[in-house]
C-alpha positions as CSV (number, residue, x, y, z in Angstrom):
1,M,-16.3,4.5,10.2
2,K,-12.6,4.2,9.4
3,I,-11.5,5.4,6.0
4,E,-11.3,1.9,4.5
5,T,-14.9,1.3,5.4
6,K,-15.9,4.8,4.1
7,C,-14.4,4.0,0.7
8,L,-16.9,1.2,0.4
9,H,-20.0,2.4,2.1
10,E,-20.1,6.2,1.9
11,G,-21.9,8.1,-0.9
12,Y,-24.4,5.5,-2.1
13,H,-26.8,3.8,0.3
14,P,-29.0,1.2,-1.4
15,G,-32.5,0.7,-0.1
16,N,-34.5,-2.5,0.2
17,G,-34.3,-4.4,-3.0
18,E,-32.0,-1.9,-4.7
19,P,-28.7,-2.8,-6.5
20,I,-25.6,-3.0,-4.3
21,A,-23.4,-1.4,-7.0
22,L,-23.7,2.3,-7.7
23,P,-26.2,2.7,-10.6
24,I,-25.2,4.7,-13.7
25,Y,-27.9,7.4,-14.2
26,Q,-27.0,7.9,-17.9
27,S,-29.3,10.9,-18.5
28,T,-28.9,14.6,-19.1
29,T,-32.5,15.3,-18.1
30,Y,-34.9,14.9,-15.2
31,V,-38.7,14.8,-15.2
32,Y,-40.8,16.7,-12.7
33,D,-44.6,16.8,-12.1
34,S,-45.0,20.6,-12.2
35,T,-43.5,23.7,-13.6
36,E,-43.7,25.1,-10.0
37,H,-41.2,22.5,-8.8
38,I,-38.8,23.2,-11.7
39,G,-39.0,26.9,-10.8
40,K,-38.1,26.1,-7.2
41,L,-35.0,24.2,-8.5
42,F,-33.9,27.3,-10.5
43,D,-34.5,29.5,-7.4
44,L,-32.4,27.1,-5.3
45,T,-35.2,26.6,-2.9
46,A,-35.8,22.9,-3.6
47,E,-33.4,20.0,-3.9
48,G,-33.0,17.9,-7.0
49,H,-31.3,17.7,-10.4
50,M,-32.2,20.2,-13.0
51,Y,-29.6,19.3,-15.6
52,S,-26.5,17.1,-15.8
53,R,-24.3,20.1,-16.5
54,I,-24.7,21.0,-12.8
55,S,-25.4,17.7,-11.0
56,N,-26.2,14.0,-11.6
57,P,-27.2,11.3,-9.2
58,T,-24.3,9.0,-10.0
59,V,-21.8,11.8,-9.8
60,G,-23.5,13.1,-6.7
61,A,-23.0,9.9,-4.8
62,V,-19.2,10.0,-5.6
63,E,-19.1,13.6,-4.5
64,D,-20.7,12.6,-1.2
65,K,-18.2,9.8,-0.8
66,I,-15.1,12.0,-1.4
67,A,-16.4,14.7,0.9
68,A,-16.7,12.1,3.6
69,L,-13.2,10.8,3.0
70,E,-11.7,14.2,3.3
71,G,-13.9,15.4,6.1
72,G,-15.7,18.2,4.2
73,V,-19.2,19.5,4.1
74,G,-19.5,19.0,0.3
75,A,-17.7,18.2,-2.9
76,L,-17.9,19.1,-6.6
77,C,-16.6,16.7,-9.2
78,T,-15.1,18.2,-12.4
79,S,-14.1,16.9,-15.8
80,S,-10.3,17.1,-15.0
81,G,-7.9,18.0,-12.2
82,Q,-7.1,21.3,-14.0
83,A,-10.8,22.2,-14.1
84,A,-10.9,21.6,-10.3
85,S,-7.9,23.9,-9.8
86,F,-9.4,26.6,-12.0
87,I,-12.9,26.5,-10.5
88,S,-11.6,26.4,-6.9
89,L,-9.8,29.7,-7.5
90,L,-12.2,31.4,-9.8
91,N,-14.9,30.8,-7.2
92,I,-13.3,33.4,-4.9
93,M,-11.2,35.5,-7.3
94,K,-11.8,38.2,-9.9
95,A,-9.8,40.6,-12.1
96,G,-7.4,42.6,-9.8
97,D,-7.0,39.9,-7.2
98,H,-3.8,38.1,-6.2
99,I,-2.8,34.6,-5.1
100,I,0.2,33.2,-3.3
101,S,1.4,29.7,-4.3
102,A,4.2,27.4,-3.4
103,S,6.7,27.3,-6.3
104,T,7.2,23.5,-6.3
105,I,3.8,22.5,-7.7
106,Y,2.7,20.7,-10.9
107,G,3.8,22.4,-14.1
108,G,0.3,22.6,-15.5
109,T,-0.9,24.4,-12.4
110,I,2.1,26.8,-12.6
111,N,1.0,27.6,-16.1
112,L,-2.6,28.1,-15.0
113,L,-1.6,30.5,-12.2
114,A,1.2,32.4,-14.0
115,V,-0.2,32.6,-17.6
116,T,-3.9,31.8,-17.9
117,L,-5.2,33.5,-14.7
118,K,-3.0,36.5,-15.6
119,R,-5.1,36.9,-18.7
120,F,-8.1,37.2,-16.3
121,G,-6.3,40.0,-14.5
122,I,-5.3,37.7,-11.5
123,E,-1.7,37.8,-10.4
124,C,0.3,35.1,-8.7
125,T,3.4,35.2,-6.5
126,F,5.3,32.0,-6.1
127,V,7.1,31.5,-2.8
128,D,9.6,29.0,-1.4
129,Q,7.4,26.8,0.8
130,E,10.3,26.2,3.1
131,A,10.8,29.9,3.8
132,S,9.8,31.3,7.3
133,E,6.3,32.6,8.0
134,E,7.8,36.1,8.3
135,E,9.4,35.8,4.8
136,I,6.2,34.5,3.2
137,Q,4.1,37.2,4.9
138,K,6.1,39.8,3.0
139,H,4.4,38.6,-0.2
140,F,0.8,39.3,0.9
141,R,-1.1,42.2,-0.5
142,P,-4.4,43.8,0.4
143,N,-5.9,42.1,-2.7
144,T,-4.5,38.6,-1.9
145,K,-7.4,36.2,-1.8
146,A,-5.9,32.7,-1.4
147,V,-2.9,30.6,-0.7
148,F,-2.2,27.4,-2.7
149,G,0.1,24.4,-2.3
150,E,0.4,20.6,-2.8
151,T,0.6,18.1,0.0
152,I,3.2,16.2,-2.0
153,A,4.4,18.2,-4.9
154,N,4.5,16.8,-8.4
155,P,7.3,15.9,-9.4
156,A,9.6,17.6,-6.9
157,L,8.0,15.5,-4.0
158,T,8.4,18.3,-1.5
159,V,6.1,18.0,1.5
160,L,4.0,21.0,2.4
161,D,3.9,22.1,6.0
162,I,0.1,22.4,5.9
163,E,-0.3,23.9,9.4
164,K,2.3,26.6,8.8
165,F,0.6,27.6,5.5
166,A,-2.9,27.5,7.1
167,N,-1.7,29.8,9.9
168,I,-0.2,32.3,7.4
169,A,-3.4,32.2,5.3
170,H,-5.7,32.6,8.2
171,K,-3.7,35.5,9.7
172,N,-4.5,37.3,6.4
173,N,-8.2,36.2,6.4
174,V,-7.8,34.1,3.2
175,P,-8.3,30.4,2.7
176,L,-5.6,27.7,2.1
177,I,-6.3,25.5,-0.9
178,V,-4.3,22.2,-0.9
179,D,-3.9,19.8,-3.9
180,N,-4.0,16.4,-2.2
181,T,-3.7,14.3,-5.4
182,F,-0.6,12.3,-4.5
183,A,-1.4,11.7,-0.9
184,T,-5.1,10.9,-1.3
185,P,-7.3,11.1,1.9
186,V,-6.0,7.7,2.8
187,L,-2.5,9.0,3.5
188,C,-3.3,12.6,4.5
189,R,-6.4,14.7,5.2
190,P,-5.4,18.4,4.9
191,I,-8.6,19.7,6.5
192,E,-7.5,18.1,9.8
193,F,-4.4,20.4,9.7
194,G,-6.2,23.6,8.8
195,A,-6.7,23.5,5.0
196,D,-10.0,25.1,3.9
197,I,-10.4,23.7,0.4
198,V,-8.9,20.4,-0.9
199,I,-8.7,19.5,-4.6
200,H,-7.6,16.4,-6.4
201,S,-6.9,15.2,-9.9
202,T,-9.0,12.1,-9.6
203,S,-7.3,10.8,-12.8
204,K,-4.4,9.7,-10.5
205,Y,-4.6,7.4,-7.5
206,M,-8.3,7.8,-6.9
207,D,-9.1,6.3,-10.3
208,G,-5.8,4.4,-10.4
209,H,-6.4,2.6,-13.7
210,A,-5.8,5.4,-16.3
211,V,-9.4,5.1,-17.7
212,Q,-10.8,8.6,-17.4
213,L,-9.9,12.1,-16.5
214,G,-11.5,13.8,-13.5
215,G,-11.1,16.2,-10.6
216,V,-12.8,17.2,-7.4
217,I,-13.1,20.2,-5.1
218,V,-13.9,19.5,-1.4
219,D,-15.1,22.3,0.9
220,S,-14.2,22.0,4.6
221,G,-17.0,24.3,5.7
222,N,-14.6,25.9,8.1
223,F,-13.7,29.2,6.5
224,D,-15.5,32.4,7.4
225,W,-16.6,33.9,4.1
226,T,-18.2,36.8,6.0
227,N,-14.9,38.3,7.1
228,G,-15.3,41.2,4.6
229,K,-12.9,40.1,1.9
230,F,-15.3,38.0,-0.1
231,P,-18.4,40.0,-0.9
232,E,-19.4,37.5,-3.6
233,F,-20.6,35.2,-0.8
234,T,-22.3,37.9,1.3
235,E,-23.9,40.1,-1.3
236,P,-26.9,39.2,-3.5
237,D,-26.3,37.2,-6.7
238,D,-28.5,38.7,-9.3
239,S,-28.3,35.6,-11.5
240,Y,-30.3,33.8,-8.8
241,H,-32.8,36.5,-7.9
242,G,-30.6,38.0,-5.2
243,I,-29.7,34.9,-3.3
244,V,-26.9,35.4,-0.6
245,Y,-24.8,32.2,-0.5
246,T,-23.7,32.5,3.2
247,E,-27.3,33.0,4.3
248,H,-28.8,30.3,2.2
249,F,-26.2,27.6,2.3
250,G,-24.4,28.3,5.6
251,K,-21.2,26.3,6.0
252,A,-21.6,24.9,2.4
253,A,-21.6,28.4,0.8
254,Y,-18.3,27.9,-1.0
255,I,-19.1,24.6,-2.7
256,A,-22.7,25.6,-3.4
257,K,-21.6,28.7,-5.2
258,A,-19.0,26.8,-7.2
259,R,-21.7,24.4,-8.4
260,V,-24.7,26.7,-9.1
261,Q,-22.7,29.6,-10.5
262,L,-19.4,28.5,-12.0
263,M,-20.3,24.9,-13.0
264,R,-23.6,26.3,-14.4
265,D,-21.6,28.7,-16.6
266,I,-18.5,26.6,-17.4
267,G,-20.0,23.2,-17.7
268,A,-16.9,21.2,-16.8
269,Y,-18.9,18.4,-15.1
270,P,-18.0,14.7,-15.5
271,T,-20.3,12.1,-17.0
272,A,-22.2,9.5,-15.0
273,H,-20.2,6.7,-16.5
274,A,-16.9,8.4,-15.5
275,A,-18.1,8.8,-11.9
276,F,-19.1,5.1,-11.9
277,L,-15.6,4.1,-12.9
278,L,-14.1,6.5,-10.4
279,N,-16.2,4.9,-7.7
280,L,-14.7,1.5,-8.5
281,G,-11.3,3.0,-8.0
282,L,-12.2,4.6,-4.7
283,E,-13.6,1.3,-3.3
284,A,-10.1,-0.3,-3.6
285,L,-8.0,2.9,-2.9
286,P,-6.8,1.9,0.6
287,V,-5.5,-1.5,-0.5
288,R,-3.8,0.0,-3.6
289,I,-2.2,3.0,-2.0
290,E,-0.6,0.8,0.7
291,R,1.0,-1.4,-1.9
292,H,2.1,1.6,-3.9
293,C,3.9,3.0,-0.8
294,R,5.6,-0.2,0.2
295,N,6.9,-0.8,-3.4
296,A,8.1,2.8,-3.7
297,E,10.0,2.5,-0.5
298,K,11.9,-0.5,-1.8
299,V,12.6,1.2,-5.1
300,A,13.8,4.4,-3.4
301,E,16.1,2.4,-1.1
302,Y,17.6,0.6,-4.1
303,L,18.2,3.7,-6.1
304,S,19.8,5.5,-3.1
305,K,22.5,2.8,-3.2
306,S,23.3,3.0,-6.9
307,N,26.5,4.8,-8.0
308,K,24.8,5.9,-11.2
309,I,22.2,8.0,-9.4
310,E,23.1,11.5,-8.3
311,S,20.2,11.9,-5.8
312,V,16.9,10.2,-4.8
313,N,13.9,12.1,-3.6
314,Y,11.3,10.1,-1.7
315,P,9.9,12.1,1.2
316,S,10.2,9.4,3.9
317,L,13.7,8.3,3.1
318,E,15.6,8.0,6.3
319,G,17.7,11.2,6.9
320,G,15.8,13.1,4.3
321,K,14.8,16.7,4.7
322,Y,11.1,15.9,4.9
323,S,11.3,12.9,7.2
324,E,9.9,14.9,10.2
325,L,7.0,16.4,8.1
326,C,6.2,12.9,6.9
327,K,5.9,11.6,10.4
328,K,3.3,14.4,11.1
329,Y,1.4,14.5,7.8
330,L,2.1,11.2,6.1
331,P,2.7,8.5,8.7
332,L,1.2,5.7,6.6
333,G,3.4,6.4,3.5
334,C,4.2,9.0,0.8
335,S,2.5,7.5,-2.3
336,G,4.2,5.5,-5.0
337,V,6.0,8.3,-6.8
338,V,9.8,8.5,-6.6
339,S,11.9,11.2,-8.3
340,F,15.6,10.9,-8.9
341,V,18.4,12.6,-10.7
342,I,20.5,10.4,-12.9
343,K,24.2,11.2,-13.4
344,G,24.9,12.5,-16.9
345,G,22.0,14.9,-17.3
346,R,19.2,14.9,-19.9
347,D,20.7,12.6,-22.5
348,T,21.5,9.9,-20.0
349,A,18.1,10.2,-18.4
350,V,16.4,9.7,-21.8
351,K,18.6,6.7,-22.6
352,F,17.8,5.1,-19.2
353,M,14.1,5.6,-19.8
354,D,14.2,4.3,-23.3
355,S,15.9,1.2,-22.0
356,L,13.1,0.3,-19.5
357,K,11.1,-2.7,-20.5
358,L,8.5,-3.1,-17.7
359,A,7.9,0.5,-16.9
360,S,5.9,2.5,-19.4
361,N,7.1,5.8,-20.8
362,V,3.9,7.8,-20.6
363,V,2.5,11.2,-19.8
364,H,0.7,10.0,-16.6
365,V,1.4,9.2,-13.0
366,A,-0.1,7.3,-10.1
367,D,-1.3,4.4,-12.1
368,I,-1.5,0.7,-11.1
369,R,1.2,0.0,-13.7
370,T,4.8,1.4,-13.2
371,C,5.3,4.4,-15.4
372,V,8.1,6.9,-16.0
373,L,8.3,10.4,-17.3
374,H,11.0,13.1,-17.9
375,P,9.4,16.3,-16.6
376,A,11.8,18.8,-18.3
377,S,10.8,17.3,-21.7
378,S,7.1,16.9,-21.1
379,T,4.9,18.1,-18.3
380,H,7.1,21.0,-17.4
381,R,8.4,21.7,-21.0
382,Q,6.6,25.1,-21.1
383,L,8.4,26.5,-18.1
384,T,11.4,28.8,-18.3
385,D,14.8,27.7,-16.9
386,S,14.2,29.8,-13.8
387,Q,10.7,28.3,-13.3
388,L,12.2,24.8,-13.7
389,A,14.8,25.5,-11.1
390,A,12.1,26.9,-8.7
391,A,10.1,23.8,-9.2
392,G,13.1,21.6,-8.4
393,I,13.5,20.2,-11.9
394,T,16.8,19.5,-13.7
395,G,17.6,17.8,-17.0
396,G,18.5,14.6,-15.3
397,L,15.4,14.4,-13.1
398,I,13.1,11.4,-13.7
399,R,9.7,10.9,-12.2
400,F,9.2,7.2,-11.5
401,S,5.6,6.2,-10.6
402,V,5.9,2.8,-8.9
403,G,3.0,0.5,-9.7
404,L,1.5,-2.7,-8.1
405,E,3.8,-5.2,-9.8
406,N,6.1,-7.3,-7.7
407,A,8.8,-4.9,-6.4
408,D,11.5,-7.3,-7.4
409,D,10.4,-7.2,-11.0
410,I,10.4,-3.4,-10.9
411,I,13.9,-3.2,-9.5
412,E,15.2,-5.7,-12.0
413,D,13.8,-3.5,-14.8
414,I,15.6,-0.5,-13.3
415,E,18.8,-2.5,-12.9
416,Q,18.9,-3.6,-16.5
417,A,18.2,-0.1,-17.8
418,L,21.0,1.3,-15.6
419,A,23.3,-1.2,-17.1
420,N,22.7,0.4,-20.6
421,I,24.0,3.9,-19.6
């Protein structure tokens, strides 16, 4: 099936006389006919749901759908995108380990890697993703366990050369983890270019309607966890009577461990109702993301011609530095997010944003409605000046998330706001 069809038909397969819509299994608890069966669940020798902190039938159907969309062997939904990032890394890392990350990633993820994980004894080195393979290789250490990047960075809108980063990671026997939130699997499927783990903040385009938080981790099933660098997959887990994940789960060892070990202990699992709403968003994702892209292209072109705009960043803009990477990784479009630098710096940017009437000034992105944000004052406010510079953020930078309204109305709103500065 093509991806538009998968969005509608993967995950949930109703039987004869069953509802066509995904049912909401609003229950924390599941009944079994014997204690023996329950014991097998806790030994991981039988399939089933033991408790909704680990799995739920409604959420499971959505996990299966997203795994199919990304081309993975399995997926694990989480209560937020940040939880997905955290669990995807903690699943393979411990105190004393090291990670390499592209510097132009979401500010919240920068804080997670540079501050929170540091408290766990995990160090992160941020690199220029446009540096050569040789330059990036210099930052690897014997204890490096993963490489991290975003397909389309938020809000810098840099485009990751996924194959280059996959090659570097695999030469060092570590996985590449790619945040594919802005692209969604409709526009790019990083696993096809060598990524090993794909994560999303499903709160963004996958949901699309700003109704619930969520995240997801997708396991490609392609990485060799038996290469000697990841004993947690090849040595017995005492908390499950000595189970060895690579032996018991094979290609799905990574995602199985994330669920039965980390999700068991952390409990950042979404509710059945949240998964139901996410599924509604996924069913219409291909139609929505196409409209987002076309509207954003028109807005980016308009902004590029304004004498009040210092620069416009939309990856596929003709003559832009990422146009060739877009042809390779994002031939159908680059999402609905445009970033631009307005002349006059922070004060002018704020005045412009406060003058908008249609676009909503919110701490959100990738919504059906057009919304706008000033990263230096909000999502990236906790970063130092050097971190802001590394992330490609200045005082005049505005992140403009183009919605599904008529493009002419969106442009008219921008035009009247520009007239006020």
